[in-house]
C-alpha positions in Angstrom: -31.5 20.7 -51.0 -30.4 19.1 -47.8 -31.8 19.8 -44.3 -29.3 20.1 -41.5 -29.6 19.7 -37.7 -26.9 21.6 -35.9 -25.7 21.2 -32.3 -23.3 23.1 -30.0 -22.5 21.7 -26.6 -19.9 21.9 -23.8 -18.2 18.6 -22.9 -15.9 18.2 -20.0 -12.4 18.0 -21.6 -11.6 14.9 -19.5 -14.6 13.2 -21.1 -13.4 13.5 -24.7 -13.0 9.7 -25.1 -16.3 9.1 -23.4 -17.9 11.6 -25.8 -16.4 9.8 -28.8 -17.6 6.4 -27.6 -21.1 7.8 -27.0 -21.1 9.4 -30.5 -19.9 6.1 -32.1 -22.7 4.3 -30.3 -25.6 6.7 -31.2 -24.6 8.5 -34.4 -25.2 5.4 -36.6 -28.8 5.7 -35.6 -29.1 8.9 -37.5 -27.9 7.1 -40.6 -30.2 4.1 -39.9 -33.1 6.5 -39.8 -32.3 8.4 -43.0 -29.5 10.9 -42.4 -26.8 11.1 -45.1 -23.9 12.3 -43.0 -23.0 13.0 -39.3 -20.2 15.1 -38.1 -18.9 15.4 -34.5 -16.2 18.2 -34.2 -14.1 18.7 -31.1 -13.3 22.4 -30.5 -9.7 23.3 -31.5 -9.7 26.9 -32.5 -12.7 28.4 -30.8 -11.9 32.0 -29.8 -13.6 34.0 -27.2 -15.6 36.9 -28.6 -16.1 40.4 -27.5 -19.9 40.3 -27.7 -20.8 36.6 -27.9 -19.2 33.3 -28.7 -19.6 29.5 -28.7 -18.5 29.2 -25.0 -21.0 31.7 -23.9 -23.8 30.1 -25.9 -23.4 26.9 -24.0 -22.0 28.4 -20.7 -18.8 26.4 -21.1 -16.6 26.2 -18.1 -12.8 26.4 -18.1 -12.5 22.6 -17.9 -14.9 22.1 -20.9 -14.4 22.0 -24.7 -17.0 23.2 -27.1 -18.3 20.6 -29.6 -20.0 21.5 -32.8 -22.0 18.7 -34.5 -24.3 18.5 -37.4 -26.5 15.9 -39.1 -27.3 16.2 -42.8 -30.6 14.8 -44.1 -31.9 14.6 -47.7 -34.9 16.8 -46.8 -37.0 18.0 -43.8 -39.6 15.3 -44.2 -36.9 12.6 -43.9 -35.5 14.4 -40.9 -38.8 14.7 -39.2 -39.6 11.0 -39.7 -36.1 10.0 -38.7 -36.0 12.1 -35.5 -39.4 10.8 -34.5 -38.1 7.2 -34.9 -35.0 8.0 -32.9 -36.8 9.5 -30.0 -39.1 6.5 -29.8 -36.2 4.0 -30.1 -35.5 2.2 -26.8 -31.7 2.6 -27.4 -32.2 6.3 -26.7 -33.0 5.7 -23.0 -30.7 8.2 -21.4 -31.1 6.6 -18.0 -29.4 3.5 -19.4 -27.1 5.5 -21.7 -26.3 8.8 -20.0 -24.7 11.6 -22.1 -21.1 12.5 -21.1 -22.1 16.2 -21.0 -24.8 18.5 -19.6 -27.6 18.2 -22.2 -29.4 21.1 -20.6 -26.7 23.5 -22.0 -26.8 22.0 -25.5 -28.2 24.3 -28.2 -29.6 22.9 -31.4 -31.9 23.6 -34.3 -32.9 22.5 -37.8 -31.8 24.5 -40.8 -33.0 24.6 -44.4 -30.1 24.7 -46.9 -30.2 27.9 -49.1 -26.8 27.5 -50.8 -24.8 24.3 -51.5 -21.5 24.2 -53.4 
């Protein structure tokens, strides 16, 4: 079954187009290095919770929108090799290509699929 990397981040709402441009520039690298699909999803119906929520997880400010993204890989081995190649790729130089959001508040993780329909 597939392996999935998931990401949640807070992007300044004013940077929506910059975020889209950034994603269009870097997301093809995931596919180049073995991913099968990449999704970037701009928060639309993201309610505040009573105990916890997406905003709290990334300490989103009032002028930020929560983004939920995931990358699907055929398996963990392909993901591990692909992510290694991405991190070593000179195109990933964040000094030359800064992210349009605070990467320190991004949460992410790798997930093994247990049910697929």
